C-alpha positions in Angstrom: 8.9 -10.3 5.8 8.9 -8.8 2.3 11.6 -6.1 2.2 12.7 -3.9 -0.6 16.1 -2.1 -0.4 16.2 1.0 -2.6 19.9 1.6 -3.5 22.4 -1.2 -3.9 25.5 0.6 -2.9 27.6 -0.2 0.2 24.9 0.2 2.8 22.0 -1.1 0.8 23.9 -4.2 -0.4 25.3 -5.2 3.0 22.0 -4.5 4.7 19.9 -6.3 2.1 22.1 -9.4 2.1 22.2 -9.6 5.9 18.4 -9.2 6.2 18.0 -12.0 3.6 20.3 -14.1 5.8 17.9 -13.5 8.6 15.2 -15.3 6.5 13.4 -12.3 5.0 12.5 -12.0 1.3 14.7 -9.1 0.1 14.8 -7.4 -3.3 17.6 -4.8 -3.8 16.7 -2.2 -6.4 19.0 0.1 -8.2 18.9 2.4 -11.2 22.3 1.3 -12.6 21.9 -1.4 -15.3 25.6 -2.3 -15.0 25.4 -2.8 -11.3 22.3 -5.0 -11.4 23.7 -7.0 -14.3 26.9 -7.6 -12.4 25.0 -8.7 -9.3 22.9 -11.0 -11.4 26.1 -12.6 -12.7 27.2 -13.1 -9.1 29.8 -10.2 -9.2 29.9 -8.0 -6.1 30.7 -4.4 -7.1 32.3 -3.5 -3.7 35.0 -5.2 -1.7 33.7 -6.3 1.7 35.0 -9.5 3.4 32.4 -12.2 3.4 29.8 -10.3 1.4 30.1 -12.3 -1.7 29.4 -15.6 0.2 26.3 -14.2 1.9 24.9 -12.9 -1.4 25.6 -16.2 -3.2 24.1 -18.2 -0.4 20.9 -16.2 -0.1 20.4 -15.9 -3.9 20.6 -19.7 -4.2 18.1 -20.0 -1.3 15.7 -17.7 -3.2 15.6 -15.0 -0.5 17.7 -12.3 -2.3 17.2 -10.9 -5.7 18.1 -7.7 -7.7 16.0 -5.5 -9.9 15.9 -2.3 -11.9 12.1 -2.2 -11.3 11.0 -0.4 -8.2 7.2 -0.4 -8.6 6.4 -4.1 -8.6 8.4 -5.1 -5.5 7.4 -2.0 -3.6 3.7 -2.8 -4.2 4.1 -6.1 -2.3 6.5 -4.9 0.4 6.0 -4.7 4.1 9.0 -2.5 4.6 10.9 -0.3 2.1 14.4 0.9 3.1 15.9 4.0 1.4 19.6 3.5 1.2 20.6 5.9 -1.6 23.6 8.3 -1.4 23.6 11.6 0.5 26.9 13.2 -0.7 28.0 16.7 0.3 26.2 19.2 -1.8 28.5 21.2 -4.0 28.9 24.8 -2.9 27.6 24.7 0.7 28.5 21.3 2.2 25.0 20.4 3.2 23.9 16.8 2.5 22.4 16.4 -0.9 19.0 14.9 -0.3 17.8 14.9 -3.9 18.2 11.1 -4.3 16.3 10.5 -1.0 13.3 12.6 -1.9 13.2 11.2 -5.5 13.2 7.7 -4.1 10.5 8.6 -1.5 8.2 9.9 -4.3 8.7 6.8 -6.4 8.1 4.6 -3.4 4.9 6.4 -2.4 3.5 6.1 -5.9 4.0 2.4 -5.8 2.9 1.3 -2.3 -0.4 -0.5 -1.7 -1.7 -1.0 1.8 0.1 -0.1 5.0 3.9 0.2 4.3 6.8 1.2 6.5 9.3 3.4 4.7 12.7 3.5 6.5 15.5 5.9 5.9 18.7 3.9 6.2 20.7 6.6 4.4 22.4 9.1 6.7 20.1 12.2 6.6 20.0 15.5 8.5 17.6 16.0 11.3 14.1 16.8 9.9 14.5 14.7 6.8 11.9 12.2 8.0 9.5 15.1 8.6 10.0 16.3 5.1 9.4 12.8 3.6 6.2 12.6 5.7 5.1 16.0 4.4 5.7 14.8 0.9 3.6 11.7 1.5 0.8 13.6 3.2 0.5 16.4 0.6 1.3 14.6 -2.6 0.0 11.1 -1.8 -2.8 11.7 0.8 -4.5 8.3 0.0 -1.4 6.2 0.9 -1.0 4.6 4.4 2.7 5.0 5.1 4.8 5.3 8.3 8.1 7.0 8.0 10.9 5.5 10.2 14.5 6.5 10.8 16.9 3.5 11.2 20.5 4.8 10.8 23.3 2.4 9.9 26.5 2.0 12.0 28.6 -0.2 9.7 32.3 -0.1 9.6 33.7 -0.8 6.2 35.8 -4.0 6.4 33.7 -5.3 9.3 30.2 -4.5 8.1 28.7 -7.9 8.2 29.8 -8.4 11.8 28.5 -5.0 12.7 25.1 -5.7 11.2 24.8 -9.1 12.8 26.3 -8.3 16.2 25.5 -4.6 16.6 26.1 -2.4 19.7 22.6 -1.1 19.2 19.8 -0.8 16.7 18.4 2.7 16.7 14.8 3.1 15.4 13.1 6.4 15.3 9.3 6.3 15.3 6.3 6.8 17.6 3.9 4.9 15.3 2.9 1.7 17.1 2.3 -0.2 13.8 5.7 0.7 12.6 7.3 -0.3 15.9 5.8 -3.8 15.7 7.0 -4.2 12.1 10.5 -3.0 12.9 10.7 -5.4 15.8 9.8 -8.2 13.4 12.5 -7.1 10.9 15.2 -7.3 13.6 13.6 -10.2 15.5 16.6 -12.5 14.9 18.9 -10.0 16.5 16.5 -9.2 19.3 16.5 -12.9 20.2 20.3 -12.6 20.5 19.8 -9.7 22.9 21.0 -7.0 20.5 19.5 -3.8 22.0 16.7 -2.2 20.0 16.6 1.4 21.0 13.4 3.2 20.1 13.2 7.0 20.2 11.8 10.0 18.3 12.6 10.2 14.6 14.5 13.4 14.9 16.5 12.0 17.8 17.4 8.9 15.8 18.6 11.1 12.9 20.8 13.1 15.2 22.3 10.1 16.9 23.9 9.0 13.7 25.5 12.4 13.1 26.5 12.9 16.7 28.2 9.4 16.8 30.2 10.0 13.7 31.2 13.5 14.8 32.4 12.2 18.2 34.5 9.5 16.7 36.0 11.9 14.1 36.8 14.3 17.0 38.4 11.5 18.9 40.7 10.6 16.0 41.6 14.3 15.5 42.4 14.6 19.2 44.9 11.8 19.2 46.4 13.2 16.0 47.1 16.5 17.7 48.5 14.7 20.7 50.8 12.8 18.3 52.2 16.1 17.0 52.8 17.2 20.6 54.5 13.9 21.4 57.0 14.4 18.5 57.9 17.8 20.0 58.2 16.5 23.6 59.8 13.1 22.9 56.8 11.2 24.2 55.2 8.1 22.5 51.7 8.6 21.3 50.9 4.9 21.2 51.7 4.6 24.9 49.8 7.8 25.7 46.8 6.4 23.8 47.0 3.1 25.7 47.4 4.9 29.0 44.3 7.1 28.5 42.4 4.4 26.8 42.5 2.2 29.9 40.2 4.7 31.5 36.8 3.2 30.8 35.3 6.7 30.5 37.6 7.2 27.4 38.1 3.8 26.0 40.8 2.6 23.6 38.9 2.7 20.3 39.7 5.4 17.7 42.8 6.5 19.5 45.2 5.5 16.7 47.2 8.4 15.4 47.5 8.6 11.6 47.2 10.8 8.5 43.6 11.9 9.2 40.2 10.3 8.7 38.5 9.7 5.4 35.9 7.4 3.9 32.3 7.7 3.0 30.9 8.8 6.4 33.1 11.0 8.6 34.1 13.7 6.2 30.6 14.4 4.8 28.7 13.7 8.0 30.8 16.1 10.1 30.4 18.8 7.5 26.7 18.2 7.2 26.3 18.4 11.0 28.3 21.6 11.1 26.1 23.2 8.5 22.9 22.0 10.2 24.1 23.5 13.5 25.0 26.8 11.9 21.6 27.0 10.2 19.9 26.6 13.6 22.2 29.2 15.4 23.8 26.4 17.5 27.3 26.2 16.1 29.3 23.1 17.1 32.7 24.7 17.5 34.5 21.5 18.4 33.3 19.8 15.2 34.0 22.8 13.1 37.6 22.7 14.4 37.8 18.9 13.9 36.9 19.3 10.2 39.5 22.1 9.7 42.3 20.2 11.5 41.6 17.0 9.6 41.7 18.8 6.2 45.0 20.5 7.2 46.5 17.2 8.5 46.3 15.4 5.2 48.4 18.0 3.5 50.8 18.1 6.5 51.5 14.4 5.9 52.7 15.2 2.4 55.1 17.8 4.0 56.2 15.2 6.5 57.3 12.9 3.6 59.1 15.7 1.9 60.9 16.6 5.1 61.9 12.9 5.6 63.4 13.0 2.1 65.8 15.9 3.0 63.4 18.7 2.2 62.8 18.0 -1.5 61.2 15.2 -3.5 61.8 16.7 -6.9 62.9 13.9 -9.3 62.8 11.3 -6.6 60.9 8.1 -6.7 58.5 7.7 -3.7 56.7 4.4 -3.1 53.3 4.5 -1.4 51.9 1.5 0.4 48.1 1.6 0.7 45.6 4.0 -0.9 42.2 3.3 0.5 41.0 5.2 3.5 41.3 2.1 5.7 42.2 -1.6 5.1 39.7 -4.3 4.0 37.9 -2.0 1.7 38.3 -0.6 -1.9 36.8 2.7 -0.9 38.8 5.8 -2.0 36.3 8.4 -0.9 38.2 11.3 0.9 41.2 9.0 1.5 44.2 10.7 2.9 46.3 9.2 0.1 44.6 11.6 -2.4 45.9 14.7 -0.7 49.3 13.2 0.1 49.8 12.1 -3.5 48.9 15.6 -4.7 51.4 17.2 -2.3 54.1 14.9 -3.6 53.2 15.5 -7.2 53.3 19.2 -6.5 56.8 18.8 -5.2 57.9 17.1 -8.4 58.1 13.5 -7.1 57.8 10.4 -9.2 55.1 8.6 -7.3 54.6 4.8 -7.4 51.7 3.2 -5.5 50.3 -0.2 -4.5 47.1 -1.2 -2.8 45.7 -4.7 -2.5 42.1 -3.7 -3.4 41.9 0.0 -4.2 43.9 0.6 -7.3 41.0 0.5 -9.7 39.0 3.0 -7.7 42.2 5.1 -7.2 42.7 5.6 -10.9 39.6 7.8 -11.0 40.9 10.2 -8.3 44.7 10.2 -8.3 46.9 12.1 -10.7 49.8 10.8 -12.8 51.1 8.0 -10.7 52.5 4.6 -11.5 50.6 1.5 -10.2 52.7 -1.5 -9.2 52.0 -5.2 -8.7 53.4 -5.5 -5.2 55.3 -3.5 -2.5 58.7 -4.8 -3.7 58.2 -3.6 -7.3 57.3 0.0 -6.3 60.1 0.1 -3.7 62.9 -0.7 -6.2 64.9 2.4 -6.7 62.7 4.4 -4.4 64.1 7.0 -2.0 61.3 6.6 0.5 58.5 4.2 1.3 55.3 5.8 2.8 52.8 3.6 4.7 49.4 5.2 4.3 47.0 2.3 4.8 47.7 -0.4 7.4 46.9 -3.5 5.4 48.0 -6.7 7.2 50.2 -7.7 4.3 52.4 -4.7 4.9 53.2 -5.6 8.5 55.7 -8.4 7.7 57.6 -7.3 4.7 61.1 -8.5 3.8 63.0 -5.5 5.0 66.4 -6.8 4.0 65.2 -7.2 0.4 63.6 -3.7 0.5 66.8 -2.1 1.8 68.8 -3.7 -0.9 66.4 -2.6 -3.7 65.8 1.0 -2.5 67.9 4.0 -3.5 67.6 5.3 0.1 66.5 3.3 3.2 63.7 5.7 4.4 60.3 4.6 5.7 57.6 7.2 6.6 55.2 5.2 8.7 52.0 7.1 8.9 50.2 4.3 10.7 52.9 3.2 13.2 52.8 -0.4 12.1 56.6 -0.8 12.5 58.7 -0.6 15.7 61.4 2.1 15.4 63.9 -0.2 17.1 63.4 -3.0 14.5 63.6 -0.5 11.6 66.9 0.8 13.0 68.2 -2.8 13.2 67.5 -3.2 9.5 69.2 0.0 8.8 66.2 2.2 7.9 65.6 5.8 8.7 62.1 5.4 10.2 59.8 8.4 10.6 56.8 7.4 12.7 53.8 9.4 13.9 53.9 10.8 17.4 57.1 9.3 18.7 60.8 9.9 18.8 62.8 9.1 15.6 65.6 6.7 16.3 68.8 7.6 14.4 70.4 4.7 12.6 
């Protein structure tokens, strides 16, 4: 099929590359000259394991290309995906749909013949109806079906998620659109990936409800972790014990410094605002948002407490900056708030992240960037693990202890065993479990 992906950001680039890998002809369109030029040179502007190989393979096969021009490829397309950003709107927290509606108008002006326009961007319930209204009133001569097809990609595992999905949600009751969407995902359907067809508004809400539930699950175990610290219990064992119940499951039960990223913060807030506007407030999600915001600052206080109640003039080394491993995404990362709390306390903050330091420079304050964990740990009075990159799991702790000014590790991801840290002579401050005194 001839597919056009409007927006070559994270979702658009991964989705476009994977659809090309299915055998479709895909053109990814973006307004950024720099981004298109970089992609044409074979440079991938985001870090996602395996994405560069898929893009290179499908470009060489002639199935994937990039363009600044929207009109020409859309005129020939069977399906046009909208994958532009929907950031939180400044002032009220609603999703900013200006990019979505602008793209929809440009698409409608360019289409010829029957075309399926698919919202892949995360949009509030009713957005598809508004797009359809725009098409009907402003472009009455165009034959367009509007479909909702939300993405469920985890950064760091997006290619696997796209090619081996739990489900593919498609919101439409238009028979012609259903047939075309079946064809788009035919390679996955043959592999028995479940295509779930439903109403468009239902599809839009499924995306928000899924992210809100996962965010709530993370927040739940974070609060349990705080209780564990007070009671002398172990949150990792509690999580395993409750996760063995199939009704609960063991996913997203890892205590930490709070959720971040491109989806959970903005999607939970947008859902809260939508529910409030319709006089159906979601109190659990409202509380989830508030607790998560407070938790990030609390993690800064946890570090200060571990350093004897003050970090003024002390060198603090931070391992990991991105909101999760295997990505360079700094959007709403807990590290941003933690760094600010430490800077407010007068700390000399040194940081290292395998992939996120370039992006971090745009959002962090006056910190020092190091080349590796050992460089930033030299002379430090505490190491703080913020992101659980694999390379942080097997550090040379004898070397670290010898180089540090004080052997303190604040482990906000519980990647080290307290007993092992005690053996190496570290004061280890985990999340949700008893601190072992050296």
